[in-house]
C-alpha positions as CSV (number, residue, x, y, z in Angstrom):
1,M,-3.1,24.7,6.0
2,P,-6.2,23.7,4.0
3,A,-9.2,22.1,5.5
4,I,-9.2,18.3,5.6
5,S,-12.2,16.6,4.0
6,K,-14.6,15.1,6.4
7,Q,-14.3,11.3,6.7
8,S,-17.2,8.8,6.6
9,S,-19.2,8.4,9.8
10,A,-19.4,4.6,9.2
11,V,-17.0,2.4,11.1
12,P,-13.8,2.4,8.9
13,V,-11.9,-0.8,8.1
14,I,-8.8,0.8,9.7
15,R,-8.5,3.7,12.1
16,F,-5.4,5.5,13.3
17,E,-6.0,7.7,16.4
18,N,-3.3,10.1,17.4
19,V,-0.5,7.7,16.5
20,H,3.1,8.8,17.2
21,K,6.2,6.9,16.1
22,R,9.9,7.9,16.3
23,F,13.2,6.2,15.7
24,G,15.7,7.8,18.0
25,P,15.5,11.6,17.4
26,L,13.6,11.1,14.1
27,V,9.9,11.8,14.4
28,V,8.1,9.8,11.7
29,L,4.4,9.8,12.7
30,N,3.4,12.8,14.7
31,G,-0.1,12.5,16.0
32,L,-1.6,10.8,12.9
33,T,-5.3,10.4,12.8
34,L,-6.8,8.7,9.7
35,D,-9.8,6.5,8.7
36,I,-9.5,4.0,5.9
37,P,-13.0,3.3,4.4
38,A,-14.0,-0.1,3.0
39,D,-14.1,-1.0,-0.7
40,Q,-12.1,2.0,-1.7
41,T,-8.5,2.7,-2.7
42,T,-6.8,5.2,-0.5
43,V,-3.5,6.6,-1.8
44,V,-0.9,7.9,0.6
45,I,1.6,10.4,-0.9
46,G,4.3,12.7,0.5
47,P,8.0,13.2,0.4
48,S,10.5,10.5,1.5
49,G,10.7,10.1,5.2
50,T,7.2,11.3,6.0
51,G,6.0,8.0,7.4
52,K,4.2,6.4,4.4
53,S,5.7,2.9,4.6
54,V,5.9,3.1,8.4
55,L,2.1,3.6,8.3
56,L,1.7,0.4,6.3
57,K,3.9,-1.6,8.7
58,H,1.8,-0.4,11.7
59,I,-1.4,-1.7,10.1
60,V,-0.1,-5.3,10.0
61,G,1.7,-5.0,13.3
62,L,5.3,-5.1,12.0
63,L,5.7,-1.9,14.0
64,K,4.0,-0.7,17.1
65,P,3.2,2.9,17.9
66,D,5.0,4.8,20.7
67,S,1.5,6.1,21.6
68,G,-1.9,6.3,20.0
69,E,-4.2,3.5,18.9
70,I,-4.9,1.5,15.7
71,Y,-8.2,-0.2,15.1
72,F,-9.4,-2.9,12.6
73,H,-13.2,-3.0,12.2
74,G,-13.5,-1.2,15.5
75,R,-11.2,-3.6,17.4
76,R,-8.0,-2.2,18.8
77,I,-5.0,-4.2,17.3
78,D,-1.9,-2.2,18.2
79,N,-1.8,-3.8,21.7
80,L,-2.2,-7.4,20.5
81,A,0.5,-10.0,20.8
82,D,1.7,-11.7,17.6
83,K,-0.4,-14.8,18.3
84,Q,-3.5,-12.7,18.6
85,L,-2.6,-10.8,15.4
86,E,-2.2,-14.0,13.2
87,P,-5.9,-14.3,12.2
88,I,-6.1,-10.6,11.5
89,R,-2.9,-10.6,9.3
90,K,-4.5,-13.3,7.2
91,R,-7.1,-10.7,6.1
92,F,-4.3,-8.5,4.6
93,G,-2.2,-8.9,1.5
94,F,1.1,-7.0,1.2
95,L,2.7,-6.0,-2.1
96,F,6.3,-5.1,-1.3
97,Q,8.2,-2.3,-3.0
98,L,10.8,-4.6,-4.6
99,S,8.4,-7.6,-5.1
100,A,10.3,-9.7,-2.5
101,L,10.0,-12.9,-4.5
102,F,12.0,-15.9,-3.3
103,D,14.6,-16.4,-6.1
104,S,15.0,-20.1,-5.2
105,M,11.3,-20.8,-5.8
106,D,9.5,-20.9,-9.1
107,V,6.4,-18.6,-9.7
108,G,3.9,-21.3,-8.5
109,E,5.9,-22.0,-5.3
110,N,6.1,-18.2,-4.6
111,I,2.3,-17.8,-4.8
112,A,1.7,-21.0,-2.8
113,F,4.0,-19.9,0.0
114,P,1.4,-18.1,2.1
115,L,-1.1,-20.9,1.7
116,R,1.4,-23.5,2.9
117,Q,2.4,-21.2,5.8
118,A,-1.2,-20.8,6.8
119,G,-1.9,-24.6,6.6
120,G,-5.2,-26.3,6.0
121,F,-5.1,-26.4,2.2
122,T,-4.7,-29.5,0.0
123,E,-2.2,-29.6,-2.8
124,T,-5.1,-29.6,-5.2
125,Q,-6.6,-26.4,-3.6
126,I,-3.2,-24.8,-3.7
127,A,-2.6,-25.6,-7.3
128,Q,-6.1,-24.2,-8.2
129,T,-5.5,-21.0,-6.3
130,V,-2.1,-20.5,-7.9
131,H,-3.7,-20.9,-11.4
132,E,-6.6,-18.6,-10.5
133,K,-4.4,-15.8,-9.2
134,L,-2.0,-16.0,-12.1
135,A,-5.0,-15.7,-14.5
136,I,-6.2,-12.6,-12.6
137,V,-2.8,-10.8,-13.2
138,G,-2.5,-12.0,-16.8
139,L,0.2,-14.6,-16.3
140,A,-1.7,-17.8,-16.7
141,G,0.6,-20.8,-17.3
142,S,3.7,-19.2,-15.7
143,E,3.8,-21.5,-12.7
144,K,7.2,-23.1,-13.6
145,K,9.1,-19.9,-14.5
146,M,11.8,-18.7,-12.2
147,P,11.8,-15.1,-10.9
148,A,15.1,-14.5,-12.7
149,D,13.4,-15.2,-16.0
150,L,10.7,-12.5,-15.5
151,S,10.7,-8.8,-16.4
152,G,10.3,-6.3,-13.7
153,G,6.6,-5.8,-14.5
154,Q,6.0,-9.6,-14.5
155,R,7.8,-10.0,-11.1
156,K,5.5,-7.3,-9.7
157,R,2.4,-9.1,-11.0
158,V,3.6,-12.4,-9.5
159,A,4.1,-10.6,-6.2
160,L,0.6,-9.2,-6.5
161,A,-0.8,-12.7,-7.2
162,R,1.0,-13.9,-4.1
163,A,-0.5,-11.0,-2.1
164,M,-4.0,-12.2,-3.3
165,A,-3.4,-15.8,-2.5
166,M,-5.4,-15.8,0.8
167,N,-8.2,-13.7,-0.7
168,P,-7.4,-10.7,1.5
169,E,-10.0,-8.1,2.5
170,V,-7.3,-5.4,2.4
171,L,-4.3,-5.0,0.1
172,L,-1.4,-2.9,1.0
173,Y,0.7,-1.6,-1.9
174,D,4.2,-0.2,-1.1
175,E,5.4,1.8,-4.1
176,P,3.7,-0.7,-6.6
177,T,5.1,1.1,-9.8
178,T,8.6,1.7,-8.6
179,G,11.2,0.7,-11.2
180,L,8.7,0.2,-14.0
181,D,8.3,2.1,-17.3
182,P,5.1,4.0,-17.9
183,I,3.4,1.2,-19.8
184,R,4.2,-1.5,-17.2
185,S,3.2,0.9,-14.5
186,D,-0.2,1.4,-16.1
187,V,-0.7,-2.4,-16.1
188,I,-0.2,-2.4,-12.4
189,N,-2.6,0.5,-12.1
190,E,-5.2,-1.4,-14.1
191,L,-4.8,-4.4,-11.8
192,I,-5.3,-2.2,-8.7
193,L,-8.5,-0.9,-10.2
194,K,-9.6,-4.4,-11.2
195,L,-9.1,-5.8,-7.7
196,Q,-11.1,-3.0,-6.2
197,K,-14.0,-3.1,-8.6
198,Q,-14.2,-6.8,-9.3
199,F,-13.3,-8.2,-5.9
200,K,-14.2,-5.3,-3.6
201,V,-10.7,-5.2,-2.1
202,T,-9.9,-2.3,0.1
203,G,-6.6,-0.8,-1.1
204,I,-4.0,1.4,0.6
205,V,-1.4,2.5,-1.9
206,V,1.8,4.3,-0.9
207,T,3.4,5.9,-3.9
208,H,5.5,8.8,-5.3
209,D,4.0,8.2,-8.8
210,M,1.4,10.9,-9.2
211,A,0.1,9.5,-12.5
212,S,-0.6,6.3,-10.6
213,A,-2.1,8.1,-7.6
214,F,-4.5,10.1,-9.8
215,K,-5.6,7.0,-11.7
216,V,-6.3,4.5,-8.9
217,A,-7.3,6.7,-5.9
218,D,-10.8,7.1,-4.6
219,R,-9.1,9.4,-2.1
220,I,-5.6,10.8,-1.7
221,V,-4.0,11.5,1.7
222,M,-0.8,13.6,1.8
223,L,1.6,13.3,4.7
224,L,4.1,15.9,5.6
225,H,6.3,15.8,8.8
226,G,4.3,12.8,10.0
227,K,0.9,14.6,9.8
228,I,-1.9,14.7,7.3
229,V,-1.8,18.0,5.4
230,Y,-4.5,17.2,2.9
231,C,-7.2,14.5,2.3
232,G,-9.5,14.5,-0.6
233,T,-10.3,13.2,-4.1
234,A,-7.9,13.6,-7.0
235,D,-9.8,16.6,-8.3
236,E,-9.9,18.2,-4.8
237,I,-6.1,17.8,-4.3
238,R,-5.4,19.2,-7.8
239,A,-7.4,22.3,-6.8
240,C,-5.8,22.5,-3.3
241,P,-4.3,26.0,-2.8
242,D,-1.6,24.8,-0.4
243,P,1.8,25.5,-2.0
244,E,3.4,22.5,-0.4
245,V,0.7,20.2,-1.8
246,Q,1.0,21.7,-5.3
247,R,4.8,21.6,-5.3
248,F,4.7,17.8,-4.5
249,I,2.0,16.8,-6.9
250,Q,3.6,18.9,-9.7
251,G,7.1,17.6,-8.9
252,R,8.6,21.1,-8.5
253,A,11.6,21.9,-6.3
254,S,11.2,24.6,-3.7
255,E,12.9,28.0,-4.0
256,A,15.2,27.1,-1.1
257,E,16.3,23.9,-2.9
258,L,16.9,25.9,-6.2
259,D,18.9,28.5,-4.3
260,A,21.0,25.8,-2.7
261,L,21.8,24.5,-6.2
262,D,22.8,27.9,-7.4
263,R,25.3,28.2,-4.6
264,L,27.1,25.0,-5.6
């Protein structure tokens, strides 16, 4: 196994310490220790079932670890009740894999939803925020459109505008380019870069799309069997000698998988 790059000595935005999670007999996170630095985009890659999306859900408290600890700005959060987590969750935005827009609401209502749920905003403030976030994602004037009238890429951008509605400190992206063609995928990549550079948003991107990973990442973390097997920059991971890492980033089947196909 290759050496894992040293992480920053500064207090990270998020820290996982020896986190374990299993679902019945299936071990998903197996002693995961990871620091997420501020104002950077960390991309998490790895085969399906290695715990990437589970990692995101632990950050916002949708799942609790079986053991281990999770910290946000040095404060332990995995042991907090939902009521205690509410103000912390408001500092996160979540872009879901399939966008998860409400089909019965128009675009403006979808983006306004988290603001109305949080309370404390006037209708004028909500309308202004909706307008601003749509402009950021290149969809100004789309407030009255319905999700069914949007392309896949447009739906993803509306979902990103909604994730930005509360001006989050951290954005969690779960497979942000899934289902999009290469051009629409690159639009999402450019938006991820824009949010990090222009608004200093800390990003955590879970993806199988290596073109996207290499473009947006300040650092790439590869999970395998619930553990980190490599952590480094895009250039470092390209040069990593570990065959498991190279097979994944190059999209090559293993010899065992090819032999199994030959026996069919």
